[in-house]
C-alpha positions as CSV (number, residue, x, y, z in Angstrom):
1,X,45.5,2.2,58.6
2,X,44.3,2.1,62.4
3,X,44.3,5.0,64.7
4,X,47.3,3.3,66.4
5,X,49.4,3.0,63.5
6,X,48.6,6.3,62.8
7,X,50.2,7.6,66.3
8,X,53.1,5.4,65.7
9,X,53.9,6.7,62.3
10,X,53.2,10.5,63.8
11,X,56.2,9.8,66.6
12,X,58.6,8.2,63.9
13,X,61.5,10.5,62.8
14,X,64.1,9.8,60.9
15,X,67.0,12.5,60.3
16,X,67.2,14.3,57.1
17,X,63.8,12.4,55.7
18,X,60.4,14.0,55.7
19,X,57.8,11.8,55.9
20,X,54.4,12.2,54.0
21,X,51.3,13.2,56.2
22,X,48.7,10.6,56.7
23,X,46.6,13.0,54.8
24,X,48.7,12.3,51.9
25,X,48.7,8.7,52.0
26,X,45.2,8.1,52.7
27,X,45.0,10.1,49.1
28,X,47.4,8.3,47.6
29,X,45.7,5.0,48.7
30,X,42.5,6.1,47.1
31,X,43.8,7.2,43.7
32,X,45.4,3.7,43.4
33,X,42.0,2.0,44.4
34,X,40.3,4.0,41.9
35,X,42.5,3.3,39.2
36,X,42.4,-0.5,40.1
37,X,38.6,-0.1,40.4
38,X,38.2,1.6,36.8
39,X,40.4,-0.4,35.1
40,X,38.1,-3.7,36.2
41,X,34.9,-1.9,35.2
42,X,37.1,-0.7,31.6
43,X,37.7,-4.3,31.0
44,X,34.4,-5.6,31.8
45,X,32.7,-2.8,29.7
46,X,34.8,-3.9,26.7
47,X,34.6,-7.4,27.0
48,X,30.5,-6.6,27.1
49,X,31.0,-4.6,23.9
50,X,32.8,-7.2,21.9
51,X,30.5,-9.9,23.1
52,X,27.3,-8.0,21.8
53,X,29.1,-7.1,18.5
54,X,30.1,-10.8,17.9
55,X,26.4,-11.7,18.8
56,X,25.0,-9.0,16.2
57,X,27.8,-9.9,13.4
58,X,26.6,-13.6,14.0
59,X,22.8,-12.8,13.9
60,X,23.3,-10.6,10.8
61,X,25.2,-13.0,9.0
62,X,23.6,-16.6,10.0
63,X,20.2,-15.4,10.7
64,X,19.0,-12.0,9.2
65,X,21.4,-10.6,6.6
66,X,20.8,-6.7,6.2
67,X,21.4,-6.4,2.1
68,X,21.0,-2.9,-0.1
69,X,19.7,-3.4,-3.3
70,X,21.6,-2.5,-6.1
71,X,19.9,-2.2,-9.5
72,X,16.1,-1.7,-11.1
73,X,15.4,-5.5,-11.6
74,X,12.7,-5.2,-8.7
75,X,11.1,-2.3,-9.3
76,X,8.5,-1.3,-8.3
77,X,8.8,-3.8,-5.2
78,X,12.1,-2.8,-4.7
79,X,14.3,0.3,-5.7
80,X,17.8,0.8,-5.9
81,X,19.6,1.5,-2.7
82,X,16.8,0.1,-0.6
83,X,17.9,-1.5,2.6
84,X,16.3,-5.1,3.2
85,X,16.3,-7.8,5.7
86,X,16.3,-11.3,4.8
87,X,15.4,-14.4,7.0
88,X,17.2,-17.9,6.4
89,X,15.0,-20.2,5.0
90,X,15.1,-23.5,3.0
91,X,11.6,-23.7,1.7
92,X,10.3,-20.9,-0.7
93,X,6.8,-20.8,-2.5
94,X,5.7,-19.1,-5.2
95,X,6.0,-15.2,-4.8
96,X,8.5,-15.1,-2.5
97,X,11.4,-12.6,-2.7
98,X,14.8,-14.2,-2.6
99,X,18.2,-13.0,-2.4
100,X,20.6,-15.6,-3.7
101,X,24.4,-15.7,-4.8
102,X,25.4,-15.6,-8.2
103,X,29.2,-14.5,-9.5
104,X,30.3,-13.5,-6.1
105,X,27.1,-10.9,-5.9
106,X,23.9,-11.1,-4.5
107,X,20.9,-11.0,-6.7
108,X,17.4,-10.7,-5.5
109,X,14.6,-11.9,-7.5
110,X,11.0,-13.4,-6.9
111,X,10.1,-17.2,-7.0
112,X,8.1,-18.4,-9.6
113,X,8.1,-22.1,-9.8
114,X,9.8,-24.6,-7.5
115,X,11.4,-28.1,-8.5
116,X,9.4,-30.3,-10.9
117,X,7.2,-27.5,-11.9
118,X,6.7,-26.6,-15.4
119,X,7.1,-22.9,-16.5
120,X,5.6,-21.2,-19.7
121,X,5.5,-17.4,-21.0
122,X,3.5,-16.0,-23.7
123,X,4.7,-13.3,-25.9
124,X,2.8,-10.9,-23.8
125,X,4.5,-11.7,-20.9
126,X,1.7,-13.8,-19.2
127,X,3.4,-16.5,-16.8
128,X,1.8,-20.5,-16.3
129,X,3.2,-22.6,-14.1
130,X,1.9,-26.2,-14.6
131,X,-0.6,-24.8,-17.1
132,X,-2.1,-22.4,-14.7
133,X,-1.8,-18.5,-15.2
134,X,0.3,-17.0,-12.3
135,X,-1.8,-13.8,-10.9
136,X,1.2,-11.2,-10.0
137,X,-0.4,-8.2,-8.4
138,X,3.0,-6.8,-7.4
139,X,3.7,-6.4,-11.4
140,X,3.4,-3.0,-13.2
141,X,4.2,-4.2,-16.5
142,X,4.4,-7.5,-17.9
143,X,6.8,-8.6,-20.8
144,X,8.8,-11.7,-22.4
145,X,12.2,-9.8,-21.6
146,X,15.3,-11.5,-22.2
147,X,14.2,-15.4,-22.6
148,X,16.6,-17.5,-24.4
149,X,15.1,-20.9,-23.0
150,X,13.0,-23.5,-24.7
151,X,9.5,-23.5,-22.9
152,X,7.5,-24.7,-21.7
153,X,10.3,-25.3,-19.0
154,X,10.2,-27.6,-16.5
155,X,12.4,-26.6,-13.4
156,X,15.4,-29.1,-12.2
157,X,15.3,-31.1,-9.2
158,X,16.4,-29.1,-5.8
159,X,16.2,-25.7,-7.9
160,X,13.6,-23.1,-8.2
161,X,12.8,-20.5,-11.0
162,X,13.2,-16.9,-10.6
163,X,12.0,-13.8,-12.3
164,X,12.9,-9.7,-11.4
165,X,9.6,-7.8,-10.9
166,X,10.7,-5.2,-14.1
167,X,10.2,-8.2,-16.6
168,X,11.6,-6.1,-19.5
169,X,15.0,-5.7,-17.9
170,X,15.6,-8.6,-15.4
171,X,18.1,-11.1,-16.4
172,X,16.7,-13.9,-14.4
173,X,15.9,-17.5,-15.0
174,X,14.6,-17.0,-18.5
175,X,17.8,-16.7,-19.4
176,X,20.2,-19.7,-19.5
177,X,23.4,-16.9,-18.1
178,X,21.4,-17.4,-14.9
179,X,19.0,-20.1,-15.3
180,X,17.7,-21.7,-12.0
181,X,18.7,-21.2,-8.4
182,X,19.9,-24.1,-6.5
183,X,19.1,-24.4,-2.9
184,X,22.5,-24.1,-1.7
185,X,23.0,-20.6,-3.1
186,X,20.0,-19.0,-1.6
187,X,20.7,-16.2,1.0
188,X,17.3,-16.0,2.4
189,X,13.8,-15.1,1.8
190,X,13.5,-10.8,1.9
191,X,11.0,-10.3,4.5
192,X,11.3,-6.7,5.5
193,X,12.3,-3.2,4.4
194,X,14.3,-0.8,6.9
195,X,15.1,2.1,4.4
196,X,14.1,4.5,3.2
197,X,11.8,5.3,6.3
198,X,8.9,6.5,4.2
199,X,8.3,2.9,2.6
200,X,9.7,0.8,5.5
201,X,7.4,-2.6,6.2
202,X,7.0,-6.0,5.0
203,X,7.9,-7.0,1.5
204,X,4.8,-8.6,-0.5
């Protein structure tokens, strides 16, 4: 509103009507502009937060799934309620710790052998892959465990043979109830523990 308009407005009188002052009109105009700017900023902020949240979900689900350990089949490597991060991968080598789907649950075990390999386990729990004794420094104890498959056992095509690190209690590929794990069932390779903070670090 320029000076000329202000003067005209001051000189305008209507019988029985009190016109608002210039200061009041300017204050109302500022208030409306503030509301408009606030709404625009709020919408932009909400949109940005939604985009960031969506990207975080996609990363968590597709690239770096975050999982919580349930049970004791992987002690002493992983413990109940540990929180770990997995990375999507289609190639696994002996010794890798992987997560996989089983009966609508996610289990975590260690890869012992891959497609075509021969696995044998003696009564003391020593594991042989293709007639070579497996070096397993991550174990605290060895055991034959819940084994009902015929040994030696050849891993089927496009599957891997897995075992838990707590050999005496883990139910894994030694038992026909779980068997070998298909590539399409694997969630990813466990690479890092984020909780508890006292044990944060890479998974060996």
